[in-house]
PLY file of the C-alpha trace (Angstrom):
ply
format ascii 1.0
element vertex 85
property float x
property float y
property float z
element edge 84
property int vertex1
property int vertex2
end_header
-9.68 64.99 36.60
-7.80 66.77 33.79
-8.62 70.45 34.13
-7.78 71.12 30.40
-10.17 68.22 29.40
-13.09 69.59 31.49
-12.47 73.11 29.94
-12.87 71.46 26.34
-15.98 70.05 26.90
-17.81 66.69 26.52
-17.34 64.99 23.21
-20.61 64.67 21.16
-21.24 61.18 19.68
-22.03 61.08 16.00
-23.02 57.99 13.89
-22.22 58.24 10.22
-21.86 55.80 7.37
-18.02 55.56 8.23
-18.95 54.41 12.00
-19.42 56.16 15.44
-17.45 59.01 16.52
-16.63 61.06 19.28
-16.31 64.80 18.33
-15.11 67.65 20.60
-15.18 71.19 19.69
-11.77 73.24 20.27
-12.24 76.92 21.11
-9.69 79.16 19.73
-8.28 79.85 23.13
-7.88 76.19 23.79
-6.14 75.48 20.33
-2.29 75.96 21.06
-0.69 73.93 18.52
-0.41 73.43 14.73
-2.32 70.35 13.38
-2.72 69.10 9.83
-6.56 68.74 8.93
-6.84 65.37 7.30
-9.80 66.71 4.96
-7.79 69.33 3.29
-4.05 68.65 4.22
-4.09 72.28 5.53
-2.58 73.64 8.75
-4.96 74.35 11.49
-2.90 77.02 13.59
-2.93 78.07 17.11
-5.99 80.13 18.13
-8.01 78.52 15.30
-11.28 76.98 16.33
-11.46 73.20 15.17
-12.82 69.97 15.91
-11.14 66.83 17.24
-12.54 63.54 16.08
-11.68 59.59 17.07
-13.54 56.56 16.68
-16.20 55.52 19.10
-16.45 52.17 17.95
-12.70 51.16 17.67
-12.17 47.43 17.57
-8.74 48.12 19.49
-10.45 49.95 22.51
-10.82 53.56 23.54
-7.11 54.18 24.39
-6.18 53.14 20.89
-8.88 55.42 19.21
-8.11 58.37 21.55
-4.39 58.08 20.31
-5.51 58.01 16.83
-7.85 61.13 16.99
-7.39 63.80 14.36
-8.05 67.51 14.30
-10.30 68.83 11.55
-11.77 72.24 10.13
-15.11 71.92 10.85
-16.24 72.34 7.23
-13.98 69.37 6.32
-15.34 67.33 8.95
-19.10 68.05 7.86
-18.10 67.49 3.97
-15.65 64.53 4.59
-16.24 61.52 2.33
-17.49 58.28 3.75
-15.64 55.11 2.88
-17.95 52.20 2.35
-16.50 48.69 2.99
0 1
1 2
2 3
3 4
4 5
5 6
6 7
7 8
8 9
9 10
10 11
11 12
12 13
13 14
14 15
15 16
16 17
17 18
18 19
19 20
20 21
21 22
22 23
23 24
24 25
25 26
26 27
27 28
28 29
29 30
30 31
31 32
32 33
33 34
34 35
35 36
36 37
37 38
38 39
39 40
40 41
41 42
42 43
43 44
44 45
45 46
46 47
47 48
48 49
49 50
50 51
51 52
52 53
53 54
54 55
55 56
56 57
57 58
58 59
59 60
60 61
61 62
62 63
63 64
64 65
65 66
66 67
67 68
68 69
69 70
70 71
71 72
72 73
73 74
74 75
75 76
76 77
77 78
78 79
79 80
80 81
81 82
82 83
83 84
């Protein structure tokens, strides 16, 4: 078991118009790198609490979805635009 993952917590599954998502809260103490939020294109710096989200319903499987995860500001995630197909 990966100790860092265990400390980060269990992802919450969220259903939305753009699909099913796994969403995990990242605490400021566990945020160690710079990330770019896809909602606002601004940097999420080390020490900043944020969310990481990845598809729960990926056609290409869980490993691919996990590799495509993105880090979001909580407000950007909550207010993101849903893309209808």
